[in-house]
N, C-alpha and C positions, 0 to 999 in steps of 0.2 A: 207673677207677679212683683211688680218693684215699687216698695214702700216707700220710695223720696219721689215715684214720679210729680208727683205735683210740685214740687220746688227745683226750681233751677242753683244749678250749681257754678261758681262760677271762680273757685280756691279749691286748689288738693293741694294736700302737705305728704310730703314722704321723710322721713326719719332715717339715712342708712349710719349704721355702727361696722365699721370694720377693723381689721385687724393692720397694720402698717407690717409693711414683708420685710422693711429692715431693721426697724423700731422696738419689734416685737410690741408694740403697746397701745391701747384701742384707742380709736378715737370717730368721733360723728359728725355730722353736718348734717344740716335743714335743707330739701328744698323744695319752693312755695312757687307751683304753677297759678297764675292769675288770668284770668281772662280782661281783657282789655273792654270790656265791658263793667267791671268790677270797679273800674277808676270812678267811674259816677257815682256808685255809691262809695265810697270810702274815700275818705280826705287822706288816709296816708297809705302807704303800704304797708305790709305785712312786714316787717320786720323789726330787727333792732328790739329797741323798748317799748315801742310801743305793738310788736306780738308777744313780747312775754305781757305786757298788761292786758293784753287781749285774750289771750289765754287764762291768763288767771280768774278773770271776768269770768269768762265763760265755764270754768269749772267751778267756781264760787255756788253759779247761776246752777249748773247742772246738778248740783249737789244739793241744793237748797228744793230744787224742784222735784229730785229723786226721792229728799226726806218727806216731802210733804204726800208724794204719791205714796209710800210701803213705809213711811212711819217706823225705822227699825231702830232706832234709835230708843224710843220709845218702848217697843218690843223687846231690846236689851233690856232696858231699866225693870220690866216688869218679870223676866227671866230670873235676874239677879234677888230678885228678894224672896 
């Protein structure tokens, strides 16, 4: 069973963190695959400042929804008393 079969995905994100062979330092970069159909849905590409703003907005939205469902902050306050 596919839990996301009702949703159409048109963007995939990959982050790679690698060790530079000569400098012995770590670096990372993001790869974003976006389908042509997503251009009709989104005014801007998911890059740069817009990408960071969208990630922040979606993280906040997720955190709020998660807290509303599980109410872990309320439970932690009850355990502390």
